[in-house]
N, C-alpha and C positions, 0 to 999 in steps of 0.2 A: 441506618441507610447505607446501602452498598456504595462502594467507591465507584465513581464514574470512570469509564475506560479512557485510554488514550488511543486515538485513531492514528495509525501510521499508514501512509500511502507508500507503495513500493516496498511493503514490509516483507516480501519474499526474496528480495535482493540481498546481497551480502551485508550491506550497512543496515538496512531495515530489519532484517532478521536478527542481526546481532543486537540491535537496540531493543527489539521486542523481547529477546531472551533476557536481557538485563532488567527490563521493566517487570517481566513475569517473575524473575527471581526475587525482586523487591516486593512482590505481592500486588503489583499494579495490573488491573485488567487491560487487555490489549485487543483492539479491533484492527485486523490486517485487511487492507484494501489493496489488491494487486490483480493485474490482468494476465500475468504469466505470459507476456509477449515473448516471442522467439528471438529477440535480439541476441540473447545467449540461451542455451539449452534450458527450457522450462523444467526439465527433470532436476537440474541443479537447484532451481528455486524451490521446488517441492521438497527436496532433501533439506534445504535450509530451514524449512518450517516444520519438519516432521516431528521434532520433539515438542515444539510449541503447540501443535495440534492436539497433543495428549493432555494439555492443561485445561482445567475447567474454565478458567478466566481468559481464554483466548478464543476469539471469533474470527473466522476467515470469511471475507466477502470477496468473491472472485468477480471483479467488475473492472470496467475501464473508466477512467476519469472523464473521458469524453461523453459518457452517458450521464448527462446532468441529472436526470430524474433519479437514477440509482444512487448517485452521490448524495443528493438531497434526502432521499429516503433512508440511506444508511446513517446519515448524521441525525435525522429526526428519530430514528429507532434507537440508536445507541447513546445519543446525547453525550458525546465525548467531552471531557474536561479540557482537552487540548487536541490539536491536530498537528502532527509532525509530517510535513510533506516532503517525501523522498522520492516519489515516483517521477520518472522522466525518461525520455529517449536520450541516450547518451551517444557520444561519438561525433567528432567533427566531420570526418569524411562522409559518413552516411547522412548527416544533416545537410550537407551540400548537395548530395545526390537526390534527396527527398525532402526538400524544405517544407513542403505542405504538411507532411506527416508530423514533422517536428514542431511546427507551429500549432497544429491541432492538439497534439498530446501535451507539449510543454507549456504553451500559452493558454489555450482554451481549457485544458484540463485544470490548470491552476485557477482560472477564473471560476470554473464550476465549484471549486472548493469555497 
């Protein structure tokens, strides 16, 4: 029986992609769930996962945690052994300027998991 993957949210970010690389190097399958938001340049995020995308046991799901059905479908399809939740809107100043967005992503997105 094949090893079940680990699902990492925010896996295209610096920390998430570094974790995914370590898991892949250890032979652990990884499912990356990321929405590639433009809080910082999405090109950097795509560069972060470029090597991982070449791995057979790496799956990219480009989706937003606020999309409950996609989150549920992803979990049902891949049946991860664990979920490491690193996705979030970061930054104090922007959270004060747009608290509704931060609540939707950080709170509701976590609830959807």
